[in-house]
C-alpha positions in Angstrom: 24.1 43.0 16.1 21.2 41.9 18.3 18.7 43.3 15.8 20.2 41.0 13.0 20.2 38.0 15.4 16.5 38.6 16.2 15.7 39.0 12.5 17.6 35.8 11.6 15.8 33.8 14.3 12.4 35.2 13.2 13.1 34.2 9.5 14.3 30.7 10.6 11.2 30.2 12.7 9.0 31.4 9.9 10.7 29.1 7.4 10.3 26.1 9.7 6.6 26.8 10.3 6.1 27.0 6.5 7.8 23.7 5.9 5.8 22.0 8.7 2.4 23.2 7.4 2.9 22.8 3.7 0.4 20.5 2.2 1.8 17.0 1.4 0.4 14.4 -1.0 -1.7 11.9 0.8 -0.2 8.5 1.1 -2.4 5.5 0.5 -1.5 4.1 3.9 1.4 3.7 6.2 2.6 1.2 8.8 1.5 -2.4 9.0 -1.3 -3.8 6.8 0.3 -4.1 3.4 1.2 -7.2 1.4 3.9 -8.2 -1.1 3.5 -10.8 -3.8 5.4 -14.1 -3.2 5.4 -17.6 -4.7 5.0 -16.2 -8.2 7.7 -16.6 -10.8 9.5 -13.4 -11.8 8.1 -13.7 -15.4 4.5 -14.3 -14.1 1.9 -12.2 -12.2 -0.7 -12.6 -9.6 -4.3 -12.0 -10.8 -6.5 -9.9 -8.5 -10.1 -11.1 -8.8 -13.4 -9.3 -8.4 -14.6 -11.9 -5.9 -13.0 -14.6 -3.8 -12.9 -17.2 -6.6 -10.4 -18.3 -9.2 -13.2 -18.2 -11.8 -14.2 -14.6 -11.1 -13.2 -11.7 -13.3 -9.6 -10.4 -13.2 -9.6 -6.8 -12.1 -5.8 -6.2 -11.8 -2.5 -7.9 -12.4 0.2 -7.8 -9.7 3.7 -8.3 -10.9 6.2 -9.5 -8.2 8.5 -6.6 -7.1 6.7 -4.1 -9.3 3.1 -3.9 -8.0 2.9 -0.6 -6.0 1.1 -0.9 -2.7 -1.2 -3.8 -1.9 -3.2 -3.0 1.3 -5.0 -5.8 3.2 -8.5 -4.5 3.8 -9.8 -7.1 6.2 -8.9 -10.6 7.5 -8.4 -13.3 4.8 -11.5 -15.6 4.5 -12.7 -18.1 5.6 -10.7 -18.3 8.9 -11.7 -22.0 9.1 -9.6 -22.9 6.0 -5.8 -23.4 6.0 -3.9 -20.2 5.2 -3.0 -21.1 1.6 -6.7 -21.7 0.8 -8.0 -18.4 2.1 -8.8 -15.3 0.0 -7.8 -11.8 1.1 -9.7 -8.6 0.3 -7.2 -6.0 -0.9 -6.9 -2.5 -2.4 -4.1 -2.0 -4.9 -2.6 1.5 -5.2 -0.3 1.9 -8.3 0.4 5.5 -9.2 -3.0 7.2 -9.9 -4.8 3.8 -10.3 -6.7 2.2 -7.4 -8.4 -1.1 -7.7 -10.2 -3.3 -5.2 -10.4 -7.1 -5.3 -9.3 -10.4 -3.8 -6.0 -12.4 -3.9 -5.2 -15.9 -2.8 -3.4 -15.9 0.6 -0.7 -18.3 -0.6 0.6 -15.7 -3.0 1.0 -12.8 -0.5 2.9 -12.1 2.7 2.7 -9.3 5.3 4.8 -6.2 4.8 5.0 -2.7 6.2 3.3 -0.1 4.1 5.6 2.7 2.8 
């Protein structure tokens, strides 16, 4: 009986070690530092721009509630302007796609990353 108990414990320990050390897919990020789209109608989208300007090229389109992960890369600029007038540098992770650009601060809010 002891032999079986020892064997069972060894198998359980081995199985646990295997689960702990299995490779996992890398997450884009976790914890604070992500954003969600706000102040955009459900049938509209937020344009992510190549530079901090409404006239710059659109590099991605962020649909409210369906945009994947938006990570804030650095403080929104310029700090001397009121919050709604600032531009935020972001990285957008959506499935296998990753894009970098800028969004207007008035259309995003802080959120924890998944």
